[in-house]
C-alpha positions in Angstrom: 109.8 58.2 -143.9 112.1 61.2 -144.3 113.2 63.0 -141.2 111.6 66.5 -140.7 112.2 69.3 -138.2 109.2 70.5 -136.2 109.1 73.6 -134.0 107.0 74.8 -131.1 105.0 78.0 -130.7 108.1 79.9 -129.9 109.9 78.5 -133.0 112.2 76.2 -130.9 113.1 73.0 -132.8 112.9 69.5 -131.3 116.4 68.0 -131.1 116.8 66.3 -127.8 114.9 63.5 -126.0 115.4 62.7 -122.3 114.1 59.2 -121.5 113.5 58.3 -117.8 113.8 54.5 -117.8 112.8 54.0 -114.1 111.5 56.1 -111.3 113.4 54.3 -108.5 116.7 55.5 -107.1 119.2 54.0 -104.6 119.9 57.5 -103.1 117.6 60.1 -101.4 119.3 63.4 -102.3 117.9 66.4 -100.4 117.1 68.4 -103.6 115.5 65.5 -105.5 114.1 62.7 -103.3 114.4 63.9 -99.7 114.7 60.9 -97.3 112.0 62.3 -95.1 109.4 61.9 -97.8 107.5 58.7 -98.7 107.5 57.5 -102.3 105.1 55.2 -104.2 106.9 53.7 -107.2 105.4 52.5 -110.5 104.5 48.9 -110.7 106.6 47.1 -113.3 103.6 46.8 -115.7 103.3 50.6 -115.9 106.9 51.0 -117.1 107.4 51.3 -120.8 109.0 48.2 -122.3 112.2 48.5 -124.2 110.3 47.9 -127.4 107.9 50.7 -126.6 110.8 53.1 -125.8 112.5 52.2 -129.0 109.3 52.7 -131.0 108.7 56.1 -129.4 112.4 57.2 -129.9 112.2 56.2 -133.6 109.3 58.5 -134.1 111.0 61.3 -132.3 114.1 60.8 -134.5 111.9 61.2 -137.6 110.8 64.5 -136.2 114.3 65.9 -135.7 115.7 64.4 -132.5 119.4 63.6 -132.8 120.4 63.2 -129.1 119.0 60.9 -126.4 119.8 61.1 -122.8 118.8 58.2 -120.4 117.8 59.3 -116.9 115.8 58.1 -113.9 115.5 57.8 -111.0 118.8 56.0 -111.2 118.8 54.5 -114.8 121.3 51.8 -113.9 118.7 50.2 -111.7 116.8 49.3 -114.9 117.6 45.7 -115.7 119.5 45.0 -118.9 119.9 48.7 -119.8 122.7 47.9 -122.3 120.1 46.0 -124.4 118.0 49.2 -124.6 121.0 51.3 -125.5 121.8 48.9 -128.3 118.3 49.2 -129.7 118.4 53.0 -129.5 121.8 53.3 -131.1 120.5 51.5 -134.1 117.8 54.1 -134.8 118.4 56.1 -138.0 119.1 59.8 -137.1 120.3 59.2 -133.6 123.8 60.6 -133.3 124.5 60.6 -129.6 123.4 58.7 -126.5 124.2 60.0 -123.1 123.5 58.8 -119.5 122.9 60.7 -116.3 123.7 58.5 -113.2 124.9 58.7 -109.6 127.7 56.4 -110.8 127.5 53.8 -108.0 126.7 50.9 -110.4 129.0 52.1 -113.2 132.0 50.0 -112.4 130.0 46.8 -113.2 128.2 48.2 -116.2 130.5 50.8 -117.9 132.1 48.5 -120.4 128.8 47.0 -121.6 127.1 50.4 -121.9 130.0 51.7 -123.9 129.9 48.7 -126.3 126.1 49.1 -126.6 126.5 52.7 -127.8 126.5 55.2 -124.9 128.9 58.1 -125.8 128.7 60.4 -122.8 128.1 60.0 -119.0 127.2 62.7 -116.5 127.8 61.6 -112.9 126.2 63.3 -109.9 128.5 64.2 -107.0 127.6 67.1 -104.7 130.5 67.0 -102.3 134.0 65.5 -102.1 133.7 65.6 -98.3 132.9 62.2 -97.1 130.6 63.0 -94.1 128.8 65.8 -96.0 128.1 63.6 -99.0 126.7 60.9 -96.8 124.3 63.5 -95.3 123.3 64.9 -98.7 122.5 61.6 -100.3 120.3 60.4 -97.4 121.7 56.9 -97.5 125.0 57.3 -95.7 126.9 56.3 -98.8 130.4 57.7 -99.0 132.2 59.3 -101.9 134.3 56.2 -102.9 131.6 54.4 -104.9 130.9 57.5 -106.9 134.6 58.3 -107.5 135.1 54.7 -108.6 132.2 55.2 -111.0 133.9 58.4 -112.4 137.1 56.5 -113.0 135.3 53.5 -114.5 133.6 55.9 -116.9 136.9 57.4 -117.9 138.6 54.0 -118.3 135.7 52.8 -120.5 136.3 55.8 -122.8 133.2 57.9 -122.1 133.2 61.6 -122.3 132.7 62.1 -118.6 131.3 65.1 -116.7 130.4 65.6 -113.0 127.2 67.3 -112.0 127.1 69.3 -108.7 123.9 70.9 -107.5 124.9 73.8 -105.3 122.6 74.9 -102.5 123.4 77.6 -99.9 123.9 76.1 -96.5 124.1 72.6 -97.9 127.3 72.4 -99.9 128.5 75.8 -100.9 131.7 75.3 -99.0 132.5 72.5 -101.5 132.6 74.7 -104.6 136.5 75.0 -104.6 137.2 71.4 -103.3 135.0 70.0 -106.0 136.8 72.2 -108.6 140.2 71.0 -107.4 139.1 67.3 -107.5 137.6 67.4 -111.0 140.5 69.4 -112.3 142.9 66.8 -111.0 140.7 64.0 -112.5 140.6 65.9 -115.8 136.8 65.8 -116.0 134.4 68.7 -116.6 132.6 69.8 -113.4 129.2 71.4 -114.0 127.8 73.6 -111.3 124.0 73.4 -111.3 121.9 76.1 -109.6 119.5 74.8 -107.0 116.2 74.6 -108.9 112.5 74.4 -107.9 111.9 71.1 -109.6 109.0 69.2 -108.0 107.5 70.3 -104.7 109.3 68.2 -102.0 112.6 69.9 -101.8 111.3 73.1 -100.1 113.0 75.4 -102.6 113.7 79.0 -101.7 115.2 81.7 -103.9 117.6 82.8 -101.1 119.1 79.3 -101.1 120.3 79.6 -104.7 124.0 80.1 -105.3 124.1 81.7 -108.7 126.6 81.2 -111.5 127.9 84.7 -110.8 128.6 83.9 -107.2 130.4 80.7 -108.1 132.4 82.3 -110.8 133.8 84.9 -108.5 135.0 82.2 -106.1 136.6 80.2 -108.9 138.2 83.2 -110.5 140.0 84.0 -107.3 141.6 80.6 -107.4 141.9 79.7 -111.1 142.2 81.7 -114.3 139.2 80.9 -116.6 138.8 81.4 -120.3 135.2 81.6 -121.7 134.2 79.3 -124.5 131.5 79.7 -127.2 128.6 77.3 -127.3 129.2 74.2 -129.5 125.6 74.2 -130.8 122.2 75.9 -130.5 120.5 74.9 -127.3 123.6 74.0 -125.4 122.7 74.4 -121.8 126.1 74.8 -120.0 128.0 78.0 -120.1 131.5 76.7 -120.3 135.0 77.9 -119.4 138.5 76.4 -119.7 141.1 76.4 -116.9 143.9 78.4 -118.6 146.8 76.2 -119.8 144.7 73.0 -119.5 142.3 71.1 -121.6 139.9 70.7 -118.7 136.6 72.6 -118.7 134.1 73.8 -116.1 130.5 74.6 -116.8 127.4 76.3 -115.2 123.7 75.3 -115.5 122.0 78.6 -114.9 118.3 77.8 -114.9 117.5 80.3 -112.2 119.8 83.3 -112.7 120.3 83.2 -116.5 117.3 81.4 -118.1 117.9 79.4 -121.3 114.2 78.8 -122.2 114.5 80.6 -125.5 116.8 77.9 -126.9 115.4 74.8 -125.2 115.1 71.9 -127.6 114.3 69.1 -125.1 111.4 66.9 -124.7 111.1 64.4 -121.9 109.6 60.9 -121.8 108.7 59.5 -118.3 109.1 55.9 -117.4 105.4 55.3 -117.7 105.0 56.9 -121.1 104.1 60.5 -120.6 105.7 63.2 -122.7 106.7 66.4 -120.9 107.7 69.6 -122.7 109.4 71.2 -119.7 111.3 70.1 -116.6 108.9 72.3 -114.6 105.7 70.9 -116.2 102.6 70.6 -114.1 101.3 67.7 -116.3 102.4 65.4 -119.1 100.8 64.0 -122.2 100.0 60.2 -122.0 101.2 58.3 -125.0 101.4 54.9 -123.4 97.8 54.1 -124.0 98.3 54.9 -127.7 101.4 52.8 -127.8 99.5 49.8 -126.4 96.3 50.3 -128.3 97.6 50.9 -131.8 100.5 49.6 -133.9 100.2 52.6 -136.3 103.2 54.8 -135.9 101.5 57.5 -137.9 99.0 58.0 -135.0 101.9 58.2 -132.6 103.7 60.7 -134.9 100.6 62.9 -135.1 100.3 62.9 -131.3 103.9 63.9 -130.8 103.8 66.6 -133.5 100.7 68.1 -131.9 102.3 68.1 -128.4 105.4 69.9 -129.7 103.6 72.3 -132.0 101.5 73.5 -129.0 104.4 73.8 -126.7 104.9 77.3 -125.2 106.8 76.6 -121.9 109.1 79.2 -120.6 108.9 78.7 -116.9 112.4 79.9 -116.0 111.8 83.2 -117.8 108.8 83.8 -115.6 109.9 82.2 -112.3 109.0 84.0 -109.0 109.3 82.4 -105.6 105.6 83.1 -104.9 104.5 81.4 -108.2 106.8 78.5 -107.6 105.1 77.8 -104.2 101.6 77.7 -105.9 102.6 75.6 -108.9 102.2 71.8 -108.5 105.3 70.5 -110.5 106.3 66.9 -111.3 109.1 65.5 -109.1 112.5 65.2 -110.8 112.8 61.5 -109.9 109.7 60.9 -112.0 110.3 63.2 -115.0 114.0 62.7 -115.3 116.7 65.4 -114.8 
């Protein structure tokens, strides 16, 4: 079947698919899976199999998806992940496979993932300060395992970026130290505004450090040159440190919404399609996957989901509305 491009109710095309391969994680970061909360994880039988993920991704590719990002939880906890990557990289129309990870397990898996077809890796690191990072991740794990993961990713040949969620009172004093560390490593640092994903992180608007705030701090220390987006729907607003090839980016979901150009669908580990990171509910396709071998039925279901999509949560966000809305936890839906 020939690939086609479908659009939603706001004329946004479907181009990116984020696949959560597991809901478990080996960290308990304050803004995602706070350590003081209890979590009930999916039984193994409820997780999509690799074959089910491949089948679903193939249909998404027929409908315009060109990029896949594997997320979790912590995706490297999913056994034999390179096998899945190899399956996905063979799908006609898929041009890019990326991975978001905390990096701790990367030194052992980087080479196999690269050989299987992963092109890019985003590694989460919210502080280069040892004691603070141990506090943030809720498991007392120091920075060395993550830094080792960053270096393993670079050595394996991945395009490597570091993600830093910035929250007032948590790690805002790490904005410059993290910039210096990533600049020295030659990797792009992406500052992510603290978002109200899920309902367990006790999000408050006054704890958000905006892109404007961060940029002012950076510009006092470094000279930054703005860059144009590389493609429609690119999330990060990017700059280059003058006289270097190293970039810095900002994910501005709170202060400068990018809903109007969002091209991303999300597939949870148990087979629900979500049309927004801030969704209140998903669309179950696992039952369809397991009851019918007809891809045309799956295709019709996905087309219907996307054609009826009208999400623009970040355009409409207020703190009061955020408190009332029951959102899906980020560990479940994927970042």
